[in-house]
N, C-alpha and C positions, 0 to 999 in steps of 0.2 A: 803267157803275158805278165807279167809281173807288177801290171798297175789294176788289172780287173779286179771292178768292185770297192777299187780304194776312192774316198772323197777328198775333191779339192775345191779348192775355194780361191775364184780368182778375183783379185778386184782388179776394176775396170774391163770387167771380161763382156760387158756390151758391145763394143766395138774397137776398131784396129787391129793391132797384134792381140792384144786382151783376148778378143772373139777369136781369133785365132787358133790360139792357146785352148780356148774352151773347145771348141770342137777338135784339136787335135786329140785331146784329153777324152771326150766323148768317143773319138775312134778306137780307143786303147780300151776304152770299159771302163771309165774311171764316171763316177757320180760328181756331179757339177756343179755346185754352188758359182752362179751367176751374179757378181755385184758389179751393181754401175749408178751411178748417182741418178741416171735417166732411166727412170722406170720403163718406158716404151722398151729402150733398145736393151735391157737385163730380159724382161720376156723375150724378145723374138731369140735374144741367141738362148733363153733356156728352152725354147720351142723346138730349135733348130738342134740343139743336144738331144733331146728326146730323141730326134729323127732320129737317130744314129746309136738309139739303146741305150744312151745316159738317163738314169733317174737325176733331172736336172731343176733346180731351184732357183728362180729371181729373188736375188737380196736389194732392196735399194735402199742405200746408205751412202754419205760419204765419209770414208776413209779417211778421209784428212780432218774430222773432226771426230776423233774419237769417245767423245765423251759421250756421242750422243748414237753413233753409228755401232759401236760393239756391244752392246747390249741386245738392241734391235736384231744383230748379226745371228749372238746367239740363239736368241730365241727361235730367230726362223728356222736355223739348223736343228734344232729339236724336236720342231714340229714336224719337222721333216726324218728327223731321224736319223738324222746325222750326227757323229760322234761329237763333242769338242772339249775333248780330253786330249 
C-alpha cells in the first residue's frame, strides 16, 4: 500500500463524493482530515473513517472563505499530530 500512513485533507468530505473519497482513503490506510462546513456530517464521516482503521479528524471550516478557515484548519491539524508542511 503506497498510501498507508499518509495524511489527506478532503474538503467537502462530510457528504456525497467527498465522503466517498474519505472512506476510500481510509480503506487504504490513509489518515484523513475531514473538512466540511457542517459539523454533524464532518464528525459522522470522521467516525466512519475511524471504524476502517484511519486516524481521522473532523475540521469544520468554509474553504470558500480562506481568511477564516485556513488558520483553524492548520491549528486543528497540528493538534492532531498531522504535518502541515
